[in-house]
C-alpha positions in Angstrom: 0.4 -10.4 28.1 3.2 -9.5 25.7 2.3 -12.3 23.3 -1.4 -11.3 23.3 -0.4 -7.7 22.6 1.7 -8.9 19.6 -1.3 -10.8 18.2 -3.5 -7.8 18.6 -0.9 -5.6 16.9 -0.6 -8.1 14.0 -4.4 -8.2 13.7 -4.6 -4.4 13.6 -1.8 -4.2 11.0 -3.5 -6.8 8.8 -6.8 -4.9 9.1 -5.2 -1.6 8.1 -3.4 -3.2 5.2 -6.7 -4.6 3.9 -8.5 -1.3 4.5 -6.0 0.8 2.6 -5.7 -1.7 -0.3 -9.5 -1.7 -0.7 -9.6 2.1 -0.3 -7.1 2.4 -3.0 -9.2 0.0 -5.2 -6.2 -2.3 -5.7 -6.1 -6.1 -5.9 -3.8 -8.3 -3.9 -2.0 -9.0 -7.2 -1.5 -5.3 -8.1 0.0 -4.6 -4.7 2.2 -7.7 -4.8 3.4 -6.7 -8.3 4.3 -3.2 -7.1 6.2 -4.7 -4.2 7.9 -7.4 -6.4 6.6 -10.2 -4.2 4.2 -13.2 -4.7 0.5 -12.5 -4.3 0.4 -15.2 -1.6 3.0 -13.3 0.5 1.1 -10.1 0.4 -2.1 -12.0 1.2 -0.4 -13.4 4.3 0.2 -9.9 5.5 -3.5 -9.1 5.3 -4.5 -12.3 7.0 -2.1 -11.9 9.8 -0.2 -15.0 8.9 3.0 -13.1 8.3 4.4 -9.6 9.2 6.1 -7.5 6.6 9.6 -6.3 7.3 10.1 -2.6 7.8 11.4 -1.9 4.2 8.3 -3.6 2.8 6.0 -1.7 5.1 7.6 1.5 4.0 7.0 0.7 0.4 3.4 -0.4 1.2 2.8 3.0 2.8 4.1 4.7 -0.4 1.8 2.6 -2.6 -1.2 3.6 -0.5 0.0 7.2 -0.2 -0.2 7.2 3.6 2.4 7.8 6.3 3.8 4.6 7.6 2.5 5.5 11.0 -1.1 5.1 9.7 -0.3 1.4 9.2 1.3 0.8 12.5 -0.7 -0.4 15.5 -0.9 2.3 18.1 -2.7 1.4 21.3 -2.3 4.9 22.7 -4.6 6.3 20.1 -7.3 3.8 20.9 -9.3 3.4 17.7 -7.6 4.2 14.4 -10.9 4.9 12.7 -10.2 8.6 12.2 -7.0 7.7 10.3 -8.7 5.1 8.2 -11.7 7.4 7.4 -9.3 10.1 6.1 -8.6 8.3 2.8 -12.2 7.1 2.1 -12.7 9.8 -0.5 -9.6 8.8 -2.5 -9.8 10.0 -6.1 -8.0 6.8 -7.1 -11.5 5.3 -7.6 -11.8 7.4 -10.7 -9.0 5.5 -12.4 -9.3 2.2 -14.4 -7.9 -1.0 -12.9 -4.8 -0.7 -15.1 -4.2 2.9 -14.1 -4.5 2.0 -10.4 -1.9 -0.7 -11.0 0.4 1.8 -12.6 0.0 4.3 -9.7 0.7 1.5 -7.2 3.8 0.4 -9.1 5.0 4.1 -9.5 4.6 4.8 -5.8 6.8 1.7 -5.0 9.7 3.0 -7.1 12.8 4.9 -5.8 13.1 8.6 -6.7 15.6 7.8 -9.4 13.3 5.1 -10.9 10.3 7.6 -10.7 12.3 10.2 -12.7 13.2 7.5 -15.3 9.5 6.4 -15.5 8.3 10.0 -16.0 11.0 10.5 -18.7 10.0 7.3 -20.5 6.3 8.3 -20.5 7.1 11.7 -21.8 9.2 10.2 -24.6 6.4 7.7 -25.4 3.8 10.5 -25.6 6.0 12.5 -27.9 6.2 9.6 -30.3 2.4 9.5 -30.7 2.3 13.1 -31.8 
């Protein structure tokens, strides 16, 4: 029974990862780039062939801008459809593919790196004026 539960949990996790990636309008490659991993590694997370470690899962949640709990299997809630439906109207669809990739990469940065990125962008935009 425990092993079957583990398979069900992995299947639910993989489905949620795919759902949130698609809802964020990101490709496998964009998410993998933001995580600093191979595309094939991220694809294995979505197919259920591999399970991300906790630090990676936390970064994935940041990329998709959802609480990590939204990605975790939770049998006590029954269906996770309500959680999944909550991000369906994401304004990220209004961004270009390149912009979505930047948002994903930014969300995966540490707070210090985010501050540095914001400063860099501010300096770049000053040079154009």
